[in-house]
N, C-alpha and C positions, 0 to 999 in steps of 0.2 A: 840885767839880772833876770833869771827865770827860775821857776820852781822845777824840781824840788831843791830847796835849801835844806841840807841835812842838819838836824839838831842832835846834840849829844846830851844825855842826862845820866846821872848816877842814881840808881834806885835808893831812895831814902826810906827810913823806918816808917814814916807816915804813909808811904805808898803800899805797905804790905799788910797782910792779915797776920793772925797770931802765929802762923807757921813760917813767917818770913817770905812768903810768896806774894808777888805783886797782886793786889786785889783787882778783879776783872774790871771794875769801874775806872781804874786809873789809866787803862790803855786808851779809852775814849778821850780822857782829859789830855793825855800826851798828844794825841792826834790833833785835838782842837788847839793846843798850844803851838804845835808846829804850823798850823794854818795861820793863827793870829800873828805869830812872830814873822812869818813870811809876808803877811799883809803890811805889817809895820815897816818892814824893809823896803816895800814898794811905795811907802808914803801914803797909803790909803787904809790905815788901820782903824781900830775901834775909836780912837779919839777923833779922827777926822769924820767918821760916820756920825758919832754922837754930836759933833758940833753942828750938824745939819738937822738935829732933832730926831735922829734915827737910831735904831739898835740893830745889831747883827744877831740873828737868831738861827738856831739849828732846827730845821724842818724835818730832818730824817737822820738817823744814825744807825749804822750797821757795823758790827764787829765780828770777826772770826778769830778764835783763840787757837793757837797751834802748839805752843810750848810755854812752860812757865819761865818767868824771870824772878830773880830773888834779890833780897837786900844786898846792897853795895855793888851789884853788877852794873856794867856800863851798857846803856841802850842808845841806839841810833834810830831817829824818827825821820821819815821822809813823807812829804805831802806833795801830791801832784794834782793839778787842775785837770779834770776829765771833761767837764761840760760847763759852758757859761750861757745862760739864757738872759732874757730881759729882767726877770724877777728873782732868779736863783741861780746857784752854781753848785756843781757836784765836785767834791774833792776826795780823792782816794789816798790812802796812806798805809805805810808799813812801820812796824816796830821790830827792830832786830836787837838781839843780844850780842854784844861783842865777845868773842871767845878766844881771841889771840892778839898778839901785838902786830900780826900781819894783816889786820883788818878783816879776818874771817868772822862771819856773822851767821847767826841762826835766827830764822824768822820766828817771832813769838806771837805776833798778832798782825792782822790787817783789817782795814775797814774803810768806811766811807762816811762822809758828812754831806748833807744837802743844806746849804746855807741860804738864807733869805734875809731881807731887810724889812723891818717894820717901823712904823711911825711911833715914836715914844708917846705922843699925846693920847693915842687911842688903840695902839697895838695892831692897827690895820697894815696888811702887807702893802709894799710899794716897790717900785722898780729899783733895781740896783743903781746906786749913784754912778754917773758917767765915769768918774775917775776909777772907781772900784771895778766896774765892768771892763774898762779898757785895760787895766792892769792884769785882771784875771785872763782876759782873752789873749794878752801877750804871752801868757804862760802855756797856752794850749799847744 
């Protein structure tokens, strides 16, 4: 298995603002969800990291908004590993709105996350666990 694994989500009421448009903050959450679900699929997700006394943290987030998505629309989210270092990794992703039964899509947002690992006891950054680093590197 390799990234990107595509996730599909239907926009829920909780995702939107008063006018029914997806709130800008939700796109970053969707991207993070795609990353975390992919890590779970590789067997090196949050629960495995936490069992080592570590936490996954976002060191950097960047989003670019292209078009709106609205309540009840179907979205596709893709995350791709761009770089893996000893202490952090960079993941890029896109959110598309599905506009037809023929899988036609419109880009709504794209962004990136830089993820790192910190020790739960004191919040100090630490190296990526070997299993996580190996799984991410296999996705490059």
